[in-house]
C-alpha positions in Angstrom: -31.9 84.2 -2.6 -35.7 84.7 -2.1 -36.3 81.6 -4.1 -33.8 79.6 -2.0 -35.3 81.0 1.2 -38.8 80.0 0.1 -37.5 76.4 -0.6 -35.9 76.3 2.9 -39.1 77.5 4.6 -41.2 75.0 2.7 -39.0 72.1 3.4 -38.7 73.1 7.1 -42.4 72.8 7.4 -42.5 69.5 5.5 -39.6 67.7 7.3 -39.7 69.4 10.6 -36.1 70.5 10.6 -34.6 73.8 11.6 -33.5 76.3 8.9 -29.8 75.6 9.5 -30.3 71.9 8.9 -32.5 72.5 5.9 -29.8 74.7 4.4 -27.2 72.0 4.9 -29.5 69.4 3.4 -30.1 71.4 0.3 -26.3 72.1 -0.1 -25.7 68.4 0.3 -28.2 67.5 -2.5 -26.7 70.2 -4.7 -23.1 69.0 -4.2 -24.1 65.4 -4.9 -26.0 66.4 -8.1 -23.2 68.7 -9.3 -20.6 66.0 -8.8 -22.7 63.4 -10.6 -23.4 65.7 -13.5 -19.7 66.6 -13.7 -18.7 62.9 -13.7 -21.1 62.2 -16.5 -19.8 65.0 -18.6 -16.2 63.8 -18.1 -17.2 60.2 -19.0 -19.0 61.5 -22.1 -15.8 63.2 -23.2 -13.7 60.1 -22.6 -16.2 57.9 -24.5 -16.2 60.3 -27.4 -12.4 60.4 -27.6 -11.7 56.7 -27.3 -13.3 53.4 -28.1 -10.9 51.3 -26.0 -12.9 49.3 -23.5 -10.0 49.2 -21.0 -9.5 53.0 -21.0 -13.2 53.6 -20.5 -13.4 51.1 -17.6 -10.5 52.7 -15.8 -12.0 56.2 -16.2 -15.4 54.9 -14.8 -13.7 53.5 -11.8 -11.4 56.5 -11.1 -14.2 59.0 -11.4 -16.4 57.0 -9.1 -13.7 56.8 -6.5 -13.0 60.6 -6.7 -16.7 61.5 -6.5 -17.1 59.2 -3.4 -14.1 60.8 -1.6 -15.2 64.4 -2.4 -18.7 63.7 -1.2 -17.5 62.1 2.1 -15.2 65.0 3.0 -17.2 67.9 1.7 -20.6 66.7 3.0 -18.9 65.6 6.2 -17.6 69.2 6.7 -21.1 70.5 6.4 -22.8 68.2 8.9 -20.1 67.8 11.6 -19.6 70.8 13.8 -16.1 71.9 14.7 -14.7 70.1 11.7 -11.3 71.7 11.8 -9.1 68.8 10.5 -9.4 65.7 8.4 -8.0 63.6 11.3 -10.9 64.5 13.6 -13.4 63.5 11.0 -11.6 60.3 10.1 -11.3 59.4 13.8 -15.1 59.7 14.3 -15.9 57.8 11.1 -13.4 55.0 11.8 -14.6 54.5 15.4 -18.2 54.0 14.2 -17.2 51.7 11.3 -15.0 49.6 13.5 -17.9 48.8 15.8 -20.8 48.5 13.4 -19.3 47.5 10.1 -16.4 45.1 10.8 -16.8 43.0 7.6 -17.2 45.9 5.2 -14.3 47.7 6.9 -12.1 44.6 6.3 -13.2 44.6 2.7 -12.4 48.3 2.4 -8.9 47.7 3.9 -8.5 44.9 1.3 -9.4 47.3 -1.5 -6.7 49.7 -0.2 -4.2 46.9 -0.1 -5.1 45.8 -3.7 -4.8 49.4 -5.0 -1.5 49.9 -3.1 0.4 46.6 -3.5 -1.3 45.6 -6.8 -1.3 41.8 -6.3 -3.5 41.8 -9.4 -5.3 44.1 -11.7 -8.3 43.9 -14.1 -7.5 41.5 -16.9 -5.1 39.3 -14.8 -5.8 35.6 -14.4 -5.6 34.7 -10.7 -6.4 32.1 -8.1 -7.8 33.0 -4.7 -8.0 30.0 -2.4 -9.7 27.4 -4.6 -11.3 29.9 -7.0 -9.6 30.6 -10.3 -10.6 33.1 -12.9 -9.9 36.3 -14.9 -10.4 39.6 -13.0 -13.1 41.6 -14.8 -14.0 44.2 -12.2 -12.7 45.8 -9.0 -14.8 47.6 -6.4 -14.4 49.1 -3.0 -15.9 46.1 -1.3 -15.7 43.2 -3.8 -13.9 42.2 -7.0 -15.3 40.0 -9.7 -13.8 37.2 -11.7 -14.9 35.2 -14.7 -14.5 31.7 -13.3 -12.3 29.1 -15.1 -11.7 25.4 -14.4 -14.1 23.8 -11.9 -16.0 21.3 -14.1 -14.3 22.5 -17.3 -11.0 21.0 -18.3 -7.7 22.9 -18.9 -8.8 26.1 -17.1 -11.2 27.3 -19.6 -14.1 29.6 -18.7 -17.2 28.2 -17.1 -19.2 31.3 -17.9 -20.0 32.2 -14.3 -19.1 35.5 -12.7 -18.0 35.1 -9.1 -17.9 38.1 -6.7 -15.2 37.9 -4.1 -14.9 40.1 -0.9 -11.7 42.2 -1.0 -11.0 40.9 2.5 -10.1 37.5 1.1 -6.7 38.9 0.1 -5.8 38.8 3.9 -7.1 35.3 4.6 -6.4 33.3 1.3 -3.3 32.9 -0.8 -3.5 34.9 -4.1 -1.7 33.4 -7.1 -1.2 35.6 -10.2 -0.7 33.8 -13.5 0.7 36.9 -15.3 2.5 39.2 -12.8 6.1 39.8 -13.7 6.3 36.7 -16.0 3.3 36.1 -18.2 4.0 32.5 -19.1 3.4 29.2 -17.3 4.9 25.8 -17.5 2.7 23.0 -18.9 3.4 19.3 -19.1 2.1 16.4 -21.1 3.1 12.8 -20.6 3.6 10.5 -23.6 4.0 6.8 -22.7 5.7 4.3 -25.0 6.1 0.5 -24.5 9.3 -1.0 -23.1 9.9 -2.6 -26.5 9.8 0.8 -28.3 12.9 2.9 -29.2 12.3 5.3 -26.3 15.4 7.3 -27.1 14.2 8.0 -30.6 10.8 8.9 -29.2 12.4 11.3 -26.8 14.3 13.0 -29.5 11.2 13.4 -31.6 9.3 15.0 -28.8 12.1 17.4 -28.1 12.3 18.4 -31.7 8.6 19.0 -31.8 8.8 21.3 -28.8 11.8 23.2 -30.1 10.0 23.9 -33.4 6.8 25.1 -31.8 8.1 27.1 -28.9 11.1 28.9 -30.3 9.3 32.3 -30.4 7.7 31.7 -27.0 11.1 30.9 -25.4 12.8 34.0 -26.9 9.9 36.2 -25.6 10.1 34.6 -22.2 13.8 35.3 -22.0 13.3 39.0 -22.7 10.6 39.2 -20.0 12.8 37.6 -17.4 15.5 40.2 -18.1 13.0 43.0 -17.9 11.6 42.0 -14.5 14.9 41.0 -13.0 15.2 44.4 -11.4 11.8 44.2 -9.7 11.6 40.6 -8.6 14.1 37.9 -7.7 12.9 35.5 -10.4 15.6 32.8 -11.1 14.7 30.9 -14.3 17.9 29.7 -15.8 16.4 27.2 -18.3 13.4 28.3 -20.4 13.8 26.0 -23.3 11.5 22.9 -23.5 12.8 19.7 -21.9 11.7 16.0 -21.9 12.0 14.0 -18.7 12.2 10.2 -18.7 10.7 7.9 -16.1 9.8 4.2 -15.9 6.2 3.4 -15.0 4.2 0.2 -14.4 3.3 -0.4 -18.1 5.8 1.6 -20.1 8.4 4.4 -20.4 6.9 7.9 -19.5 8.3 10.8 -21.5 7.1 14.0 -19.9 7.3 17.1 -22.1 7.7 20.4 -20.2 7.2 23.6 -22.1 6.2 27.3 -21.8 2.8 28.6 -22.9 0.5 31.5 -22.2 -2.0 31.0 -19.4 -5.0 31.4 -21.7 -3.6 29.2 -24.4 -2.9 26.1 -22.3 -5.6 23.9 -23.8 -4.9 25.1 -27.3 -1.1 24.5 -27.0 -1.7 21.1 -25.5 -4.0 20.1 -28.4 -1.5 21.3 -31.0 1.3 19.4 -29.2 -0.7 16.1 -29.1 -1.7 16.4 -32.8 2.0 16.8 -33.8 3.0 13.9 -31.6 0.3 11.6 -33.0 1.3 12.4 -36.6 5.0 12.0 -35.9 4.7 8.7 -33.9 2.5 7.2 -36.7 5.5 7.5 -39.1 7.7 5.1 -37.0 7.0 1.4 -36.6 9.5 1.0 -33.8 7.6 3.4 -31.5 4.3 2.3 -29.9 2.1 4.0 -27.4 1.8 2.1 -24.1 -1.5 1.3 -22.4 -2.4 -0.7 -19.3 -1.8 -4.4 -19.9 -1.5 -7.6 -17.9 0.9 -10.4 -18.7 0.7 -14.0 -17.4 3.8 -16.3 -17.1 3.5 -20.0 -16.6 6.1 -21.8 -14.4 7.7 -24.9 -16.0 5.9 -27.2 -13.6 2.6 -25.9 -14.7 3.1 -26.1 -18.5 1.6 -29.7 -18.7 -1.7 -28.8 -17.1 -5.0 -29.8 -18.7 -5.5 -27.9 -21.9 -9.2 -27.6 -21.0 -8.2 -24.9 -18.4 -6.1 -22.4 -20.4 -4.8 -19.3 -18.9 -6.8 -16.3 -20.1 -6.0 -12.6 -19.8 -8.2 -10.6 -17.5 -10.9 -8.4 -19.0 -9.3 -5.3 -17.7 -6.4 -5.3 -20.2 -5.0 -6.8 -23.3 -2.5 -9.7 -23.6 0.9 -9.2 -25.0 
């Protein structure tokens, strides 16, 4: 006690505070240091017992939140007189924050909403407004995503980490690629000429999809049944399908199939390679490309041969 009193007297002379405030200051420092040391010991135990990066991350976040809450309430009870209830303290704090820290308070409310409603979690692929990416961290005021898309095709990573204020969940739409149903629909369009056997081409495309996506379709059907009790997800047809449409320069066969969000580009590449190999085996199926055709009216067929009709440079003549 004598040692503690000596420290209080020394700090009182140094800082110019009264003994009661000096005692509270020392207690505050001691509480903060004790909590930090306790958190580090707990994290050391967790790191020693598991090598899982996800488990370690969640323990870091949970312990940091707990330490913050304990410091706020315990230290607040030391410094605020007549602190008889939590509601009194929260009223004082919230009044000050509402006036001076409107934006951080909105982000704090966004964090509470994210923790409560769980529109996304670390590891999910999401889109907030125009930003798309994989969530790699969540904080009290911001969350961080590894950006995808932008100048990179097929929603692959750009390598940039983007920090987003939590308040954006109130002002922007949030899309989750993996919540409830962790598959997305992807489409590729194969165009064949009008002279091709388009029905045969359509059958080939459907056969390729069914061979490749059988396991994916079965897994998707199981997931739909699993989440049916939580969300009103109506997906009656999960098998691949090929749609037919007539375009300006050929028959468009659009393949629609399920794939995992992070495997969109890989699945599309595999699909196209299969299509190219299969179409090459059939002489009665030809890919269509932009062309221009010229037809002469009978009254113009006897024109001077020195002025022949030539195809434009933008396409090929058929």
